[in-house]
All heavy atoms as an XYZ file, in Angstrom:
959
protein
N     -27.032     10.616      2.163
C     -26.483      9.337      2.582
C     -27.226      8.176      1.946
O     -26.601      7.206      1.553
C     -26.556      9.184      4.097
C     -25.483      9.913      4.821
S     -23.916      9.061      4.606
C     -22.998      9.819      5.889
N     -28.515      8.283      1.792
C     -29.331      7.184      1.260
C     -28.824      6.763     -0.118
O     -28.684      5.596     -0.406
C     -30.791      7.638      1.169
C     -31.762      6.563      0.733
C     -31.822      5.409      1.726
O     -31.627      5.625      2.920
N     -32.078      4.214      1.249
N     -28.481      7.727     -0.968
C     -28.047      7.441     -2.314
C     -26.747      6.639     -2.334
O     -26.554      5.751     -3.157
C     -27.883      8.767     -3.057
C     -27.721      8.613     -4.543
C     -27.752      9.997     -5.162
C     -26.731     10.068     -6.274
N     -26.549     11.387     -6.784
N     -25.827      6.961     -1.406
C     -24.518      6.308     -1.373
C     -24.615      4.828     -1.045
O     -23.858      4.027     -1.578
C     -23.621      6.972     -0.317
C     -22.579      7.809     -0.948
C     -21.731      8.560      0.007
N     -21.303      7.864      1.197
C     -20.311      8.276      1.928
N     -19.633      9.333      1.594
N     -19.970      7.648      3.037
N     -25.503      4.446     -0.168
C     -25.590      3.056      0.256
C     -26.066      2.138     -0.882
O     -25.841      0.934     -0.827
C     -26.489      2.905      1.482
O     -27.793      3.306      1.146
N     -26.721      2.711     -1.903
C     -27.179      1.899     -3.020
C     -26.081      1.681     -4.058
O     -26.208      0.850     -4.944
C     -28.363      2.584     -3.728
C     -29.569      2.662     -2.807
O     -29.631      1.961     -1.823
N     -30.504      3.544     -3.132
N     -25.008      2.447     -3.970
C     -23.931      2.391     -4.929
C     -23.185      1.083     -4.846
O     -22.786      0.652     -3.777
C     -22.958      3.562     -4.662
C     -21.930      3.875     -5.716
C     -22.623      4.307     -7.016
C     -21.012      4.966     -5.233
N     -22.994      0.419     -5.988
C     -22.231     -0.843     -6.025
C     -20.758     -0.532     -6.227
O     -20.411      0.209     -7.128
C     -22.729     -1.715     -7.176
C     -24.157     -2.166     -7.091
C     -24.352     -3.392     -6.237
N     -23.391     -4.423     -6.504
C     -23.675     -5.672     -6.759
N     -24.929     -6.046     -6.820
N     -22.735     -6.554     -6.960
N     -19.906     -1.133     -5.409
C     -18.477     -0.904     -5.544
C     -17.813     -2.153     -6.136
O     -18.255     -3.271     -5.854
C     -17.853     -0.612     -4.174
C     -18.253      0.714     -3.536
C     -17.721      0.795     -2.110
C     -17.746      1.892     -4.344
N     -16.738     -1.972     -6.909
C     -16.004     -3.149     -7.382
C     -15.495     -3.982     -6.206
O     -15.234     -3.428     -5.152
C     -14.827     -2.534     -8.178
C     -15.244     -1.128     -8.460
C     -16.167     -0.714     -7.359
N     -15.299     -5.276     -6.387
C     -14.943     -6.170     -5.288
C     -13.592     -5.844     -4.625
O     -13.406     -6.120     -3.437
C     -14.900     -7.569     -5.901
C     -14.867     -7.347     -7.369
C     -15.479     -6.015     -7.644
N     -12.649     -5.253     -5.371
C     -11.330     -4.953     -4.773
C     -11.353     -3.740     -3.860
O     -10.428     -3.525     -3.091
C     -10.272     -4.777     -5.877
C     -10.343     -3.471     -6.634
C     -11.293     -3.484     -7.835
O     -12.044     -4.491     -7.993
O     -11.315     -2.513     -8.575
N     -12.393     -2.928     -3.922
C     -12.461     -1.724     -3.108
C     -12.614     -2.092     -1.629
O     -13.471     -2.885     -1.274
C     -13.636     -0.811     -3.547
C     -13.769      0.382     -2.630
C     -13.451     -0.369     -4.988
N     -11.734     -1.523     -0.787
C     -11.889     -1.697      0.648
C     -11.343     -0.477      1.364
O     -10.871      0.467      0.725
C     -11.268     -3.020      1.127
C      -9.772     -3.050      0.949
O      -9.053     -2.280      1.596
N      -9.290     -3.933      0.101
N     -11.396     -0.490      2.695
C     -11.024      0.694      3.481
C      -9.518      0.868      3.611
O      -9.067      1.888      4.082
C     -11.646      0.606      4.886
C     -13.155      0.678      4.881
C     -13.726      0.642      6.300
N     -13.227     -0.478      7.074
C     -12.448     -0.339      8.163
N     -12.137      0.842      8.621
N     -12.030     -1.398      8.815
N      -8.746     -0.141      3.225
C      -7.291     -0.093      3.404
C      -6.621      0.201      2.070
O      -6.800     -0.534      1.086
C      -6.752     -1.422      3.964
C      -5.260     -1.319      4.230
C      -7.514     -1.829      5.213
N      -5.846      1.285      2.041
C      -5.104      1.649      0.844
C      -3.628      1.320      1.043
O      -3.086      1.514      2.134
C      -5.242      3.142      0.531
C      -6.667      3.661      0.303
C      -6.630      5.162      0.005
C      -7.344      2.915     -0.824
N      -2.993      0.832      0.004
C      -1.555      0.561      0.011
C      -0.931      1.652     -0.876
O      -1.302      1.793     -2.030
C      -1.279     -0.834     -0.541
C       0.173     -1.167     -0.681
C       1.025     -1.129      0.408
C       0.700     -1.537     -1.910
C       2.372     -1.458      0.276
C       2.029     -1.880     -2.058
C       2.859     -1.828     -0.954
O       4.187     -2.156     -1.066
N      -0.010      2.414     -0.321
C       0.586      3.545     -1.022
C       2.060      3.259     -1.280
O       2.786      2.883     -0.365
C       0.441      4.856     -0.208
C       0.941      6.053     -1.019
C      -0.997      5.052      0.223
N       2.489      3.427     -2.547
C       3.888      3.209     -2.917
C       4.466      4.483     -3.509
O       3.743      5.418     -3.839
C       4.007      2.093     -3.956
C       3.612      0.757     -3.438
C       3.959     -0.401     -4.356
N       4.217     -0.032     -5.734
C       3.729     -0.641     -6.795
N       2.930     -1.669     -6.635
N       4.010     -0.245     -8.007
N       5.800      4.505     -3.630
C       6.539      5.594     -4.248
C       6.494      6.882     -3.384
O       6.554      7.994     -3.928
C       6.051      5.886     -5.667
C       7.129      6.498     -6.517
O       8.310      6.214     -6.347
N       6.750      7.372     -7.434
N       6.413      6.686     -2.081
C       6.456      7.838     -1.164
C       7.892      8.297     -0.966
O       8.821      7.466     -1.031
C       5.891      7.432      0.207
C       4.383      7.226      0.311
C       4.060      6.471      1.595
C       3.677      8.561      0.280
N       8.092      9.606     -0.682
C       9.440     10.024     -0.290
C       9.812      9.317      1.011
O       8.984      9.137      1.890
C       9.262     11.539     -0.040
C       7.960     11.910     -0.621
C       7.115     10.681     -0.725
N      11.060      8.868      1.107
C      11.506      8.129      2.301
C      11.336      8.934      3.587
O      11.142      8.367      4.642
C      12.966      7.696      2.165
C      13.181      6.549      1.204
C      14.466      6.214      0.801
C      12.125      5.800      0.694
C      14.691      5.159     -0.070
C      12.341      4.757     -0.180
C      13.626      4.435     -0.567
O      13.840      3.385     -1.409
N      11.448     10.250      3.503
C      11.424     11.070      4.724
C      10.017     11.556      5.104
O       9.865     12.330      6.025
C      12.349     12.267      4.557
C      13.807     11.894      4.442
C      14.696     13.140      4.447
C      16.128     12.833      4.143
N      16.841     12.049      5.081
N       8.980     11.055      4.430
C       7.629     11.534      4.731
C       7.233     11.090      6.151
O       7.570     10.002      6.594
C       6.600     11.048      3.691
C       5.320     11.877      3.787
C       6.297      9.565      3.850
C       4.450     11.855      2.557
N       6.558     12.003      6.857
C       6.128     11.694      8.220
C       4.651     11.274      8.242
O       3.906     11.535      7.277
C       6.269     12.937      9.128
O       5.377     13.946      8.660
C       7.698     13.463      9.131
N       4.245     10.670      9.329
C       2.833     10.286      9.493
C       1.943     11.531      9.464
O       0.851     11.513      8.896
C       2.633      9.516     10.786
N       2.448     12.647     10.031
C       1.654     13.882     10.036
C       1.412     14.381      8.613
O       0.308     14.811      8.274
C       2.380     14.984     10.836
C       2.427     14.751     12.327
C       3.443     13.690     12.762
O       4.472     13.507     12.071
O       3.182     13.004     13.757
N       2.449     14.310      7.764
C       2.289     14.724      6.373
C       1.301     13.806      5.649
O       0.514     14.253      4.835
C       3.642     14.717      5.649
C       4.554     15.818      6.157
C       6.008     15.660      5.704
O       6.492     14.502      5.634
O       6.642     16.694      5.460
N       1.350     12.512      5.990
C       0.408     11.569      5.405
C      -1.035     11.915      5.799
O      -1.933     11.881      4.968
C       0.740     10.141      5.844
C       2.037      9.590      5.278
S       1.939      9.234      3.534
C       0.791      7.867      3.513
N      -1.216     12.244      7.098
C      -2.559     12.651      7.551
C      -3.029     13.908      6.823
O      -4.207     14.023      6.460
C      -2.594     12.884      9.074
C      -2.800     11.621      9.874
C      -1.722     10.981     10.470
C      -4.057     11.067     10.041
C      -1.895      9.792     11.199
C      -4.261      9.907     10.778
C      -3.166      9.276     11.351
O      -3.351      8.123     12.064
N      -2.109     14.852      6.569
C      -2.470     16.069      5.841
C      -2.963     15.759      4.429
O      -3.947     16.325      3.961
C      -1.279     17.040      5.761
C      -0.965     17.721      7.066
O      -1.819     17.664      7.988
O       0.127     18.295      7.181
N      -2.255     14.851      3.766
C      -2.604     14.513      2.372
C      -3.867     13.661      2.310
O      -4.820     13.987      1.582
C      -1.438     13.749      1.688
C      -0.209     14.658      1.582
C      -1.851     13.227      0.313
C       1.073     13.923      1.240
N      -3.925     12.577      3.084
C      -5.010     11.620      2.968
C      -6.235     12.015      3.801
O      -7.349     11.594      3.505
C      -4.550     10.216      3.355
C      -3.684      9.606      2.276
C      -2.325      9.871      2.213
C      -4.242      8.781      1.306
C      -1.536      9.326      1.202
C      -3.458      8.226      0.302
C      -2.108      8.497      0.255
N      -6.036     12.829      4.836
C      -7.130     13.235      5.707
C      -8.148     14.125      5.031
O      -9.280     14.242      5.498
N      -7.781     14.731      3.919
C      -8.716     15.590      3.170
C      -9.902     14.798      2.618
O     -10.930     15.362      2.274
C      -7.987     16.255      1.999
C      -6.987     17.299      2.387
C      -6.363     17.934      1.159
C      -5.470     19.094      1.535
N      -4.143     18.670      1.975
N      -9.759     13.480      2.540
C     -10.798     12.661      1.924
C     -11.712     11.951      2.921
O     -12.633     11.259      2.514
C     -10.151     11.649      0.953
C      -9.507     12.393     -0.190
C      -8.159     12.737     -0.130
C     -10.252     12.792     -1.283
C      -7.575     13.464     -1.155
C      -9.675     13.517     -2.324
C      -8.336     13.847     -2.241
O      -7.772     14.574     -3.260
N     -11.419     12.117      4.216
C     -12.308     11.498      5.200
C     -11.555     11.104      6.459
O     -10.336     11.257      6.555
N     -12.322     10.569      7.416
C     -11.747     10.175      8.705
C     -10.827      8.959      8.522
O     -11.194      7.966      7.888
C     -12.853      9.821      9.677
N      -9.639      9.050      9.110
C      -8.661      7.986      8.995
C      -8.562      7.257     10.330
O      -8.462      7.889     11.384
C      -7.281      8.579      8.604
C      -7.369      9.112      7.175
C      -6.188      7.524      8.743
C      -6.134      9.848      6.733
N      -8.588      5.940     10.264
C      -8.437      5.123     11.468
C      -6.966      4.943     11.814
O      -6.569      5.004     12.964
C      -9.089      3.755     11.257
C      -8.974      2.863     12.488
C      -9.806      1.632     12.361
N     -11.222      1.993     12.426
C     -12.203      1.113     12.364
N     -11.928     -0.161     12.196
N     -13.450      1.495     12.464
N      -6.116      4.715     10.789
C      -4.716      4.451     11.062
C      -3.879      4.672      9.813
O      -4.335      4.436      8.700
C      -4.560      3.000     11.500
C      -3.174      2.610     11.928
C      -3.118      1.149     12.351
O      -3.656      0.273     11.675
N      -2.472      0.875     13.469
N      -2.636      5.128     10.019
C      -1.646      5.203      8.936
C      -0.376      4.526      9.442
O       0.091      4.830     10.541
C      -1.341      6.666      8.539
C      -2.568      7.283      7.837
C      -0.120      6.715      7.613
C      -2.366      8.711      7.382
N       0.147      3.613      8.633
C       1.422      2.952      8.982
C       2.396      3.227      7.840
O       2.181      2.795      6.718
C       1.215      1.433      9.095
C       0.216      1.002     10.157
C       0.699      1.299     11.554
N       1.827      0.480     11.934
C       1.797     -0.476     12.817
N       0.677     -0.712     13.485
N       2.860     -1.148     13.108
N       3.473      3.949      8.166
C       4.495      4.272      7.167
C       5.624      3.252      7.308
O       6.101      3.001      8.413
C       5.024      5.712      7.365
C       6.114      6.036      6.354
C       3.883      6.719      7.264
N       6.050      2.674      6.184
C       7.124      1.666      6.191
C       8.425      2.250      6.701
O       8.807      3.365      6.323
N       9.139      1.498      7.547
C      10.382      2.027      8.122
C      11.531      1.018      8.071
O      12.583      1.243      8.653
C      10.153      2.494      9.556
C       9.598      1.414     10.446
O       9.499      0.262     10.053
N       9.232      1.783     11.658
N      11.354     -0.101      7.372
C      12.455     -1.053      7.202
C      12.977     -0.900      5.779
O      12.290     -0.324      4.927
C      11.989     -2.516      7.425
O      11.118     -2.882      6.333
C      11.264     -2.688      8.740
N      14.167     -1.431      5.481
C      14.665     -1.321      4.106
C      13.705     -1.867      3.059
O      13.611     -1.341      1.958
C      15.962     -2.137      4.143
C      16.416     -2.058      5.561
C      15.154     -2.031      6.392
N      12.971     -2.938      3.407
C      12.006     -3.520      2.447
C      10.728     -2.698      2.287
O      10.053     -2.803      1.268
C      11.601     -4.937      2.893
C      12.710     -5.950      2.678
O      13.672     -5.634      1.939
O      12.641     -7.031      3.254
N      10.372     -1.933      3.316
C       9.075     -1.233      3.278
C       9.180      0.275      3.151
O       8.153      0.954      3.090
C       8.249     -1.551      4.555
O       8.953     -1.082      5.697
C       7.971     -3.043      4.663
N      10.394      0.820      3.124
C      10.538      2.282      2.980
C       9.876      2.742      1.679
O       9.911      2.050      0.670
C      12.010      2.674      2.963
C      12.618      2.670      4.327
C      14.089      2.907      4.356
N      14.515      3.888      3.368
C      15.733      4.396      3.317
N      16.636      4.046      4.180
N      16.056      5.291      2.403
N       9.242      3.917      1.746
C       8.576      4.449      0.553
C       7.168      3.899      0.365
O       6.532      4.172     -0.638
N       6.706      3.121      1.372
C       5.327      2.593      1.279
C       4.571      2.922      2.562
O       5.171      3.255      3.583
C       5.324      1.063      1.101
O       5.838      0.441      2.289
C       6.122      0.636     -0.110
N       3.263      2.807      2.494
C       2.435      3.045      3.681
C       1.085      2.358      3.481
O       0.666      2.080      2.370
C       2.229      4.538      3.916
N       0.433      2.124      4.600
C      -0.956      1.681      4.610
C      -1.783      2.792      5.213
O      -1.412      3.337      6.246
C      -1.140      0.412      5.429
C      -0.492     -0.802      4.810
C       0.728     -1.272      5.241
C      -1.123     -1.467      3.776
C       1.326     -2.368      4.669
C      -0.546     -2.591      3.184
C       0.690     -3.021      3.637
N      -2.899      3.114      4.578
C      -3.816      4.118      5.095
C      -5.162      3.442      5.270
O      -5.713      2.890      4.310
C      -3.943      5.310      4.122
C      -4.936      6.348      4.667
C      -2.591      5.948      3.864
N      -5.674      3.442      6.496
C      -6.951      2.782      6.787
C      -8.002      3.863      7.071
O      -7.859      4.627      8.026
C      -6.837      1.834      8.009
C      -8.160      1.108      8.240
C      -5.687      0.841      7.834
N      -9.028      3.887      6.253
C     -10.133      4.852      6.436
C     -11.244      4.230      7.264
O     -11.392      3.008      7.291
C     -10.700      5.273      5.079
C      -9.881      6.329      4.382
C      -8.843      5.984      3.519
C     -10.099      7.674      4.604
C      -8.074      6.943      2.888
C      -9.339      8.647      3.994
C      -8.329      8.279      3.121
O      -7.558      9.222      2.507
N     -12.023      5.088      7.907
C     -13.202      4.646      8.643
C     -14.308      4.195      7.670
O     -15.071      3.289      7.949
C     -13.767      5.770      9.537
C     -12.843      6.193     10.654
C     -12.784      5.205     11.789
O     -13.633      4.283     11.857
O     -11.863      5.313     12.613
N     -14.362      4.869      6.505
C     -15.460      4.652      5.564
C     -14.929      4.204      4.201
O     -13.983      4.815      3.681
C     -16.240      5.962      5.425
C     -17.454      5.823      4.536
O     -18.523      5.479      5.062
O     -17.325      6.048      3.309
N     -15.529      3.203      3.627
C     -15.071      2.648      2.354
C     -15.195      3.650      1.199
O     -14.354      3.691      0.314
C     -15.810      1.330      2.028
C     -15.107      0.578      0.900
C     -17.274      1.573      1.718
C     -15.595     -0.854      0.715
N     -16.204      4.514      1.258
C     -16.382      5.507      0.187
C     -15.306      6.570      0.253
O     -14.874      7.095     -0.776
C     -17.801      6.114      0.252
C     -18.873      5.113     -0.106
C     -19.553      4.449      0.900
C     -19.176      4.833     -1.420
C     -20.538      3.509      0.584
C     -20.143      3.897     -1.764
C     -20.832      3.233     -0.743
N     -14.855      6.917      1.462
C     -13.740      7.875      1.599
C     -12.464      7.260      1.047
O     -11.685      7.947      0.385
C     -13.525      8.238      3.081
C     -14.700      9.016      3.660
O     -15.498      9.584      2.865
O     -14.835      9.051      4.900
N     -12.261      5.970      1.302
C     -11.067      5.277      0.764
C     -11.099      5.286     -0.763
O     -10.077      5.534     -1.410
C     -11.009      3.860      1.304
N     -12.263      5.015     -1.337
C     -12.401      5.002     -2.805
C     -12.124      6.397     -3.384
O     -11.400      6.540     -4.360
C     -13.794      4.540     -3.221
C     -13.961      4.443     -4.727
C     -15.346      4.037     -5.132
C     -15.495      3.860     -6.632
N     -14.876      4.910     -7.461
N     -12.667      7.407     -2.736
C     -12.461      8.779     -3.178
C     -10.965      9.145     -3.117
O     -10.425      9.735     -4.071
C     -13.285      9.726     -2.289
C     -13.482     11.083     -2.896
O     -13.259     11.285     -4.093
N     -13.883     12.030     -2.084
N     -10.289      8.780     -2.030
C      -8.854      9.067     -1.878
C      -8.060      8.332     -2.955
O      -7.153      8.893     -3.583
C      -8.375      8.680     -0.487
N      -8.381      7.056     -3.168
C      -7.672      6.250     -4.170
C      -7.840      6.871     -5.561
O      -6.875      7.013     -6.299
C      -8.178      4.820     -4.150
S      -7.192      3.685     -5.138
N      -9.053      7.256     -5.865
C      -9.339      7.850     -7.194
C      -8.586      9.162     -7.393
O      -8.114      9.444     -8.499
C     -10.854      8.120     -7.359
C     -11.655      6.826     -7.439
O     -11.050      5.756     -7.614
O     -12.895      6.919     -7.324
N      -8.476      9.969     -6.345
C      -7.888     11.302     -6.486
C      -6.381     11.377     -6.228
O      -5.720     12.272     -6.730
C      -8.608     12.297     -5.565
C      -9.984     12.633     -6.028
N     -11.086     11.908     -5.629
C     -10.439     13.553     -6.881
C     -12.168     12.402     -6.221
N     -11.807     13.392     -6.986
N      -5.851     10.468     -5.415
C      -4.445     10.600     -5.017
C      -3.496      9.707     -5.811
O      -2.279      9.869     -5.711
C      -4.283     10.339     -3.513
C      -4.870     11.426     -2.626
C      -4.783     11.013     -1.156
C      -4.179     12.749     -2.858
N      -4.005      8.791     -6.603
C      -3.120      7.990     -7.441
C      -2.549      8.926     -8.508
O      -3.292      9.572     -9.240
C      -3.901      6.841     -8.084
O      -3.018      5.809     -8.406
N      -1.225      9.043     -8.546
C      -0.570      9.989     -9.453
C      -0.308     11.360     -8.829
O       0.286     12.220     -9.470
N      -0.739     11.559     -7.593
C      -0.531     12.845     -6.890
C       0.973     13.060     -6.677
O       1.687     12.133     -6.301
C      -1.283     12.803     -5.555
C      -1.259     14.079     -4.773
C      -2.029     15.163     -5.179
C      -0.484     14.193     -3.628
C      -2.035     16.341     -4.435
C      -0.476     15.388     -2.893
C      -1.257     16.454     -3.314
N       1.434     14.272     -6.921
C       2.881     14.585     -6.810
C       3.214     15.030     -5.398
O       2.670     15.993     -4.887
C       3.205     15.682     -7.821
C       4.690     15.922     -7.933
O       5.443     15.782     -6.981
N       5.123     16.316     -9.112
N       4.137     14.300     -4.756
C       4.645     14.645     -3.417
C       6.176     14.682     -3.521
O       6.802     13.659     -3.797
C       4.222     13.632     -2.346
C       4.797     13.991     -0.988
C       2.727     13.519     -2.262
N       6.777     15.878     -3.346
C       8.239     16.014     -3.420
C       8.789     15.421     -4.727
O       9.763     14.672     -4.722
C       8.931     15.350     -2.228
S       8.447     16.031     -0.642
N       8.136     15.763     -5.835
C       8.559     15.288     -7.168
C       8.473     13.760     -7.337
O       9.180     13.188     -8.152
C       9.962     15.785     -7.531
C       9.995     17.289     -7.673
O       9.059     17.882     -8.222
N      11.036     17.907     -7.171
N       7.628     13.133     -6.550
C       7.367     11.689     -6.715
C       5.868     11.510     -6.909
O       5.067     12.135     -6.217
C       7.830     10.913     -5.470
C       9.320     11.025     -5.211
C       9.719     10.248     -3.982
N       9.607      8.823     -4.213
C      10.596      8.078     -4.690
N      11.735      8.624     -4.995
N      10.441      6.787     -4.861
N       5.499     10.682     -7.847
C       4.070     10.430     -8.123
C       3.609      9.226     -7.334
O       4.150      8.135     -7.497
C       3.846     10.268     -9.623
C       4.142     11.529    -10.377
C       5.390     11.712    -10.986
C       3.207     12.554    -10.436
C       5.674     12.895    -11.650
C       3.501     13.737    -11.098
C       4.735     13.917    -11.695
O       5.010     15.093    -12.346
N       2.618      9.451     -6.474
C       2.131      8.379     -5.612
C       1.416      7.288     -6.423
O       0.722      7.573     -7.389
C       1.149      8.905     -4.573
C       1.652      9.961     -3.609
C       0.580     10.271     -2.567
C       2.928      9.512     -2.923
N       1.609      6.052     -5.984
C       0.859      4.911     -6.517
C      -0.045      4.470     -5.369
O       0.432      4.032     -4.338
C       1.803      3.767     -6.930
C       0.995      2.564     -7.411
C       2.777      4.252     -8.003
N      -1.337      4.669     -5.545
C      -2.314      4.329     -4.491
C      -3.190      3.168     -4.970
O      -3.845      3.272     -6.001
C      -3.188      5.532     -4.124
C      -4.145      5.205     -2.978
C      -2.331      6.761     -3.772
N      -3.146      2.077     -4.222
C      -3.885      0.854     -4.585
C      -4.724      0.386     -3.411
O      -4.434      0.746     -2.274
C      -2.884     -0.257     -4.933
C      -1.826      0.058     -5.965
C      -0.696     -0.952     -5.905
C      -2.451      0.059     -7.343
N      -5.748     -0.407     -3.701
C      -6.471     -1.052     -2.609
C      -5.623     -2.192     -2.128
O      -5.055     -2.956     -2.916
C      -7.830     -1.570     -3.084
C      -8.736     -0.452     -3.526
C      -8.996     -0.240     -4.875
C      -9.299      0.407     -2.596
C      -9.809      0.791     -5.291
C     -10.105      1.455     -3.002
C     -10.359      1.641     -4.344
O     -11.143      2.681     -4.741
N      -5.506     -2.354     -0.818
C      -4.721     -3.447     -0.249
C      -5.427     -4.755     -0.527
O      -6.610     -4.933     -0.203
C      -4.550     -3.240      1.247
C      -3.853     -4.381      1.936
C      -2.590     -4.784      1.531
C      -4.476     -5.061      2.962
C      -1.949     -5.854      2.157
C      -3.843     -6.125      3.606
C      -2.576     -6.507      3.193
O      -1.959     -7.553      3.807
N      -4.719     -5.680     -1.152
C      -5.258     -7.017     -1.422
C      -4.290     -8.029     -0.822
O      -3.266     -8.352     -1.419
C      -5.401     -7.230     -2.923
C      -6.447     -6.293     -3.517
C      -6.585     -6.454     -5.003
O      -5.671     -6.149     -5.738
N      -7.723     -6.940     -5.446
N      -4.599     -8.509      0.397
C      -3.664     -9.368      1.116
C      -3.246    -10.614      0.359
O      -2.120    -11.059      0.479
C      -4.393     -9.737      2.407
C      -5.792     -9.313      2.222
C      -5.838     -8.304      1.132
N      -4.111    -11.142     -0.477
C      -3.766    -12.342     -1.220
C      -2.743    -12.075     -2.316
O      -2.018    -12.971     -2.734
C      -5.016    -13.013     -1.808
C      -5.816    -12.061     -2.671
O      -5.705    -10.865     -2.571
N      -6.620    -12.610     -3.543
N      -2.628    -10.823     -2.786
C      -1.665    -10.486     -3.844
C      -0.457     -9.730     -3.347
O       0.598     -9.785     -3.944
C      -2.354     -9.613     -4.908
C      -3.409    -10.324     -5.716
C      -3.949     -9.382     -6.758
C      -5.052    -10.054     -7.572
N      -5.635     -9.133     -8.532
N      -0.588     -9.045     -2.244
C       0.409     -8.063     -1.829
C       1.825     -8.595     -1.692
O       2.767     -7.976     -2.124
C      -0.014     -7.413     -0.505
N       1.979     -9.756     -1.082
C       3.315    -10.221     -0.765
C       3.717    -11.463     -1.566
O       4.734    -12.064     -1.288
C       3.436    -10.477      0.731
C       3.207     -9.219      1.514
C       2.028     -9.034      2.212
C       4.152     -8.195      1.525
C       1.789     -7.852      2.901
C       3.926     -7.039      2.222
C       2.744     -6.876      2.914
N       2.928    -11.819     -2.568
C       3.210    -13.020     -3.352
C       4.570    -12.946     -4.025
O       5.368    -13.889     -3.929
C       2.111    -13.223     -4.397
C       1.843    -14.665     -4.705
C       0.565    -14.834     -5.476
C      -0.472    -15.451     -4.579
N      -1.712    -15.745     -5.199
N       4.899    -11.840     -4.697
C       6.183    -11.732     -5.408
C       7.347    -11.704     -4.396
O       8.401    -12.263     -4.648
C       6.228    -10.505     -6.293
O       6.113     -9.325     -5.524
N       7.134    -11.093     -3.248
C       8.161    -11.038     -2.223
C       8.426    -12.452     -1.705
O       9.601    -12.836     -1.532
C       7.660    -10.159     -1.057
C       8.687     -9.635     -0.068
C       9.666     -8.705     -0.744
C       7.966     -8.904      1.048
N       7.387    -13.241     -1.510
C       7.535    -14.626     -1.036
C       8.299    -15.475     -2.056
O       9.146    -16.266     -1.684
C       6.180    -15.249     -0.770
C       5.476    -14.637      0.446
O       6.173    -13.992      1.241
O       4.252    -14.818      0.576
N       8.018    -15.294     -3.321
C       8.685    -16.058     -4.377
C      10.177    -15.764     -4.367
O      10.998    -16.664     -4.448
C       8.055    -15.743     -5.751
C       6.641    -16.350     -5.821
C       8.920    -16.295     -6.883
C       5.815    -15.888     -7.011
N      10.546    -14.487     -4.244
C      11.964    -14.113     -4.195
C      12.663    -14.741     -2.985
O      13.770    -15.245     -3.114
C      12.123    -12.592     -4.163
C      11.821    -11.914     -5.475
C      12.618    -12.472     -6.650
O      13.852    -12.592     -6.519
O      12.009    -12.801     -7.685
N      12.014    -14.731     -1.848
C      12.602    -15.321     -0.640
C      12.780    -16.836     -0.798
O      13.775    -17.383     -0.372
C      11.753    -15.001      0.600
C      11.928    -13.551      1.033
C      11.381    -13.286      2.401
C      11.787    -11.881      2.798
N      10.930    -11.236      3.708
N      11.801    -17.486     -1.425
C      11.913    -18.922     -1.661
C      13.070    -19.247     -2.604
O      13.814    -20.193     -2.386
C      10.595    -19.490     -2.243
C       9.479    -19.592     -1.244
C       9.802    -20.447     -0.032
O      10.396    -21.542     -0.198
O       9.485    -20.038      1.087
N      13.245    -18.409     -3.638
C      14.371    -18.609     -4.573
C      15.697    -18.476     -3.843
O      16.619    -19.251     -4.081
C      14.299    -17.594     -5.723
C      13.281    -17.944     -6.774
C      13.306    -16.921     -7.909
C      12.234    -17.211     -8.945
N      12.171    -16.175     -9.956
N      15.801    -17.481     -2.938
C      17.015    -17.293     -2.147
C      17.285    -18.530     -1.290
O      18.424    -18.989     -1.214
C      16.888    -16.069     -1.242
C      17.104    -14.751     -1.953
C      16.890    -13.562     -1.014
O      17.205    -13.662      0.187
O      16.399    -12.534     -1.515
N      16.250    -19.049     -0.641
C      16.406    -20.242      0.205
C      16.936    -21.420     -0.613
O      17.830    -22.139     -0.183
C      15.060    -20.642      0.843
C      14.710    -19.918      2.091
C      13.436    -20.551      2.664
C      12.773    -19.651      3.646
N      11.459    -20.161      4.052
N      16.371    -21.606     -1.808
C      16.784    -22.715     -2.679
C      18.249    -22.561     -3.062
O      19.022    -23.511     -3.002
C      15.879    -22.789     -3.930
C      14.470    -23.254     -3.525
C      16.472    -23.735     -4.984
C      13.418    -23.094     -4.606
N      18.654    -21.340     -3.426
C      20.036    -21.106     -3.824
C      20.994    -21.374     -2.647
O      22.066    -21.953     -2.819
C      20.231    -19.669     -4.342
C      19.605    -19.456     -5.717
C      20.079    -20.462     -6.760
O      21.304    -20.696     -6.867
O      19.211    -21.012     -7.463
N      20.620    -20.933     -1.442
C      21.462    -21.160     -0.262
C      21.604    -22.653      0.017
O      22.693    -23.153      0.313
C      20.865    -20.462      0.969
C      21.138    -18.994      1.028
C      20.544    -18.373      2.273
C      20.715    -16.870      2.244
N      19.995    -16.218      3.351
N      20.485    -23.390     -0.106
C      20.507    -24.825      0.131
C      21.385    -25.518     -0.910
O      22.180    -26.384     -0.586
C      19.080    -25.405      0.109
O      18.271    -24.685      1.051
C      19.056    -26.878      0.468
N      21.239    -25.090     -2.196
C      22.064    -25.666     -3.258
C      23.558    -25.485     -2.964
O      24.341    -26.428     -3.094
C      21.719    -25.014     -4.601
C      20.541    -25.577     -5.304
C      20.383    -24.874     -6.644
C      19.276    -25.392     -7.473
N      19.168    -24.653     -8.742
N      23.938    -24.253     -2.597
C      25.356    -24.002     -2.377
C      25.858    -24.730     -1.110
O      26.972    -25.204     -1.063
C      25.634    -22.490     -2.280
O      24.931    -21.927     -1.220
N      24.972    -24.865     -0.123
C      25.334    -25.567      1.119
C      25.717    -27.028      0.824
O      26.642    -27.570      1.406
C      24.149    -25.503      2.090
C      24.389    -26.171      3.425
C      23.159    -26.005      4.314
C      23.264    -26.841      5.575
N      22.055    -26.735      6.383
N      24.984    -27.631     -0.107
C      25.240    -29.025     -0.432
C      26.048    -29.211     -1.716
O      26.169    -30.307     -2.252
C      23.910    -29.791     -0.543
C      23.193    -29.906      0.763
C      22.098    -29.096      1.059
C      23.635    -30.807      1.725
C      21.457    -29.181      2.290
C      22.977    -30.907      2.966
C      21.886    -30.106      3.245
N      26.621    -28.099     -2.223
C      27.453    -28.169     -3.424
C      26.728    -28.595     -4.677
O      27.273    -29.331     -5.490
N      25.510    -28.139     -4.837
C      24.690    -28.572     -5.986
C      24.672    -27.528     -7.125
O      23.900    -27.690     -8.057
C      23.268    -28.856     -5.533
C      23.103    -30.020     -4.540
C      21.666    -30.102     -4.080
C      23.539    -31.319     -5.159
N      25.452    -26.458     -7.001
C      25.438    -25.457     -8.068
C      26.076    -26.024     -9.320
O      27.198    -26.478     -9.303
C      26.171    -24.190     -7.607
C      25.366    -23.427     -6.582
O      24.171    -23.610     -6.484
N      26.042    -22.575     -5.824
N      25.315    -26.033    -10.392
C      25.824    -26.625    -11.638
C      26.478    -25.588    -12.527
O      26.117    -24.469    -12.571
C      24.678    -27.288    -12.386
C-alpha cells in the first residue's frame, strides 16, 4: 500500500467512470460482474432514457481501482460492442448536449416569430 500512495495520477483521473457504447439491454448485475473485477464499487447507474441508453456511470470506492478498470476495460467487447470507458469530467460531459438544446430553442423561437430566412 505504501508504494501506491506515492504514485502521481493525471488530473483527469477520478473514482467515477463514464461508460459508453453499452448494449441497451445490459443489466446492473452484468455491469457489477464486468467492473467489479477491478475493485469495490460504490454505485452503478445505467442510463434508461432515450438520451442516456447505452451509457452508465460506475463509481469506485478507490481511485486506483477506477484507473485500473479504465485502463483495462476501454475497448472491452460486450455482446459484440466495444466499450468506451472514460473518466467522468462534469465540466465537459454535457457541453455538446447543451449546445444542441440551445440551438433547438433558438430555432423554435425563430419559427414562433416568423424569423426563418
